[in-house]
C-alpha positions in Angstrom: 129.2 121.0 104.6 128.0 120.8 101.1 129.9 118.8 98.4 129.3 117.1 95.1 128.3 113.5 95.6 130.1 110.6 93.9 129.5 106.9 93.4 131.0 105.9 96.7 128.3 107.9 98.4 125.5 105.9 96.8 124.7 103.6 99.6 124.1 106.5 102.0 122.3 108.5 99.4 119.9 105.7 98.5 119.2 105.0 102.2 118.4 108.6 102.8 116.1 109.1 99.8 114.3 105.8 100.2 112.7 107.0 103.5 110.3 109.0 101.3 110.7 107.0 98.1 107.6 108.4 96.3 108.6 112.0 96.8 112.1 111.2 95.8 111.4 109.1 92.7 112.9 111.7 90.4 116.1 111.7 92.4 116.2 108.0 92.7 115.4 107.4 89.1 118.0 109.8 87.7 120.7 108.5 90.0 120.0 104.9 89.2 119.9 105.6 85.5 122.8 108.1 85.0 124.9 107.9 88.1 127.1 110.7 89.5 129.4 111.6 86.6 127.4 113.1 83.7 127.7 116.4 82.0 123.9 116.9 82.2 123.5 115.8 85.8 125.0 116.8 89.1 124.1 115.8 92.7 125.2 117.7 95.8 124.8 116.6 99.4 124.8 118.5 102.7 126.4 116.6 105.6 126.1 117.4 109.3 129.0 117.4 111.8 128.7 113.6 112.2 129.0 113.1 108.4 125.3 112.2 108.1 123.6 113.2 104.9 120.8 115.7 105.7 119.9 117.3 102.3 120.4 116.7 98.5 120.2 118.9 95.4 119.9 117.4 92.0 120.6 119.2 88.7 119.2 117.4 85.6 120.0 119.7 82.6 118.4 123.0 83.7 116.0 121.3 86.2 116.7 121.4 89.9 115.2 119.3 92.8 116.2 119.9 96.4 115.2 117.5 99.2 115.6 117.6 103.0 113.6 116.2 105.9 114.6 118.9 108.4 116.5 122.2 108.4 119.2 122.6 105.7 121.6 125.1 104.2 119.2 126.8 101.7 121.6 129.6 101.0 124.4 127.1 100.2 122.1 125.4 97.6 121.1 128.7 96.2 124.7 129.7 95.6 125.2 126.4 93.6 122.2 127.1 91.5 123.2 130.7 90.9 126.7 129.5 89.6 125.0 127.5 86.8 122.7 130.5 86.0 120.4 128.4 83.8 117.3 127.5 85.9 114.5 126.2 83.8 112.6 124.8 86.7 113.0 124.2 90.5 110.6 121.7 91.9 110.1 119.4 94.9 108.2 118.6 98.0 106.4 121.9 98.9 107.8 122.1 102.4 111.3 122.2 100.9 110.9 124.3 97.8 109.0 127.1 99.6 112.3 127.9 101.4 113.8 129.1 98.1 111.2 131.8 97.6 112.0 135.5 97.8 115.8 135.0 97.8 117.6 137.9 96.1 119.1 137.0 92.8 117.3 133.7 92.4 114.7 133.9 89.6 112.3 131.0 90.0 109.6 132.1 87.6 105.9 131.1 87.8 104.8 129.1 90.9 102.5 126.1 90.6 101.3 124.1 93.6 100.0 120.6 92.9 98.7 117.6 94.8 101.0 114.6 94.9 99.3 111.2 94.8 100.2 107.6 94.7 98.7 104.3 93.5 100.0 100.9 94.6 97.2 98.6 93.5 95.1 97.9 90.3 92.0 97.1 92.3 90.1 100.2 90.9 91.4 100.2 87.3 88.5 98.1 86.0 88.2 96.6 82.5 90.2 97.8 79.5 88.6 99.3 76.4 90.4 100.2 73.1 93.3 98.0 74.2 94.0 96.8 70.7 94.5 100.4 69.6 96.9 101.2 72.5 100.6 100.5 72.0 104.0 101.2 73.6 105.6 104.1 71.8 109.0 103.9 70.1 111.5 106.6 69.3 109.9 106.9 65.9 106.8 108.2 67.7 108.7 111.0 69.5 107.8 113.7 67.1 104.1 112.8 67.2 104.1 112.7 71.0 105.7 116.1 71.3 103.3 117.6 68.7 100.3 116.2 70.7 101.7 117.7 73.9 102.4 121.0 72.3 98.8 121.4 71.3 97.7 121.2 75.0 97.3 124.7 76.4 98.1 123.6 80.0 101.4 121.9 79.1 104.8 123.7 79.0 106.9 122.1 76.2 110.5 123.1 76.4 112.7 123.4 73.4 114.6 120.2 74.3 111.4 118.2 75.0 112.1 115.7 72.2 115.7 115.1 73.3 114.6 114.5 76.9 111.8 112.1 75.8 114.1 110.1 73.6 116.7 109.9 76.5 114.1 108.5 78.8 113.2 105.8 76.3 116.8 104.9 75.6 117.7 104.8 79.3 114.7 102.9 80.4 113.7 105.7 82.8 110.4 106.3 81.0 107.9 104.9 78.6 104.9 106.3 76.6 101.8 104.5 75.6 99.8 105.9 72.7 96.4 105.4 71.2 96.1 105.9 67.4 93.1 105.9 65.1 93.7 105.7 61.3 97.4 106.5 61.9 96.7 109.6 63.9 98.0 109.9 67.5 95.0 111.0 69.6 96.0 110.2 73.2 99.1 109.4 75.2 100.4 108.9 78.7 104.0 108.6 79.8 106.2 107.8 82.7 109.4 109.5 83.7 111.9 109.0 86.5 111.2 105.2 86.4 113.4 103.5 88.9 113.5 100.1 90.7 110.6 100.9 93.0 108.4 103.6 91.4 107.5 105.7 88.4 106.0 109.1 87.8 103.1 109.4 85.3 103.2 112.5 83.2 101.9 113.8 79.8 98.4 112.4 80.0 96.7 114.1 77.1 94.1 113.8 74.3 93.9 115.6 71.0 91.5 118.4 71.2 89.2 116.8 68.6 88.8 113.6 70.6 88.3 114.8 74.2 85.6 113.6 76.6 85.6 110.1 75.2 87.7 108.4 77.8 90.7 107.8 75.5 93.4 109.2 77.8 92.0 107.4 80.8 92.2 104.1 78.9 95.8 104.7 77.8 96.6 105.5 81.4 94.9 102.3 82.7 97.0 100.2 80.4 100.2 102.0 81.5 99.2 101.6 85.2 98.5 97.9 84.9 101.8 97.2 83.3 103.8 99.2 85.8 102.0 97.7 88.8 102.6 94.2 87.4 106.3 95.0 87.7 105.9 95.9 91.3 106.3 99.6 91.0 104.4 102.3 92.9 102.8 104.9 90.6 102.9 108.6 91.4 101.6 111.7 89.8 100.7 115.3 90.6 97.7 117.4 89.6 96.2 120.8 90.2 92.9 120.3 88.3 90.1 119.0 90.5 88.4 117.3 87.6 91.6 115.4 86.8 92.0 114.6 90.5 88.7 112.9 90.6 89.6 110.8 87.6 92.8 109.7 89.1 91.2 108.9 92.4 88.7 106.7 90.7 91.6 104.7 89.3 93.0 104.2 92.9 95.3 107.2 93.4 95.5 108.7 96.9 96.8 112.1 97.9 100.0 111.9 100.0 101.2 115.5 100.0 101.9 118.5 97.8 104.5 119.3 95.2 105.6 122.8 94.1 107.2 123.8 90.8 108.7 127.1 89.7 109.4 127.5 86.0 
């Protein structure tokens, strides 16, 4: 049985998701921040015959994340997604999302496989440089952050990117650190889906005129140190081997794979 989840399901939902907390940080973060009754967010759960939760589907705006540990009603989740008819992205643990491929009538778009990694210690972060030029961004910086990201060829910047960035800042589900020189924003790194136990690092980028000088790495190091001091595990995904080597030098370890269709 699949039904929409409500606040009185939270204890069971959190217990279920926490078993793989890093992979479920988006689900945990959005539920902690926005709950079960928002127009931009829905959460559905599948229950077995003993009323145990066995699968979850999150809708956040036009973004969908399914999660299950074993077999689940893929077609049931597909029918829910089709009813909304507005899929911008479907993503999640690769073993789960691959089951949505080649289903008639479900247009998933371009597939991207990424490595999913985690960092739980600052032992490898090393000394900080340029720290005086790195600051925590405010809402007033949102336009500059989106402009910087939009110039990065590898990034996909949706039309509501600024709205989503501002919402993460206002809700406390994300933060962005930026490095500026002479008033120009030249590097940034952000978190999203911040929750009580973890955070996802996203949007690590450098202005094209300032690359290969270590600026984005330094911004990321400041961000990591602050989050780890708060007792949060850090997660990110990558598909670029060069980026992977940089992250691993900072203490990140591969724990699985993540797949996104958009």
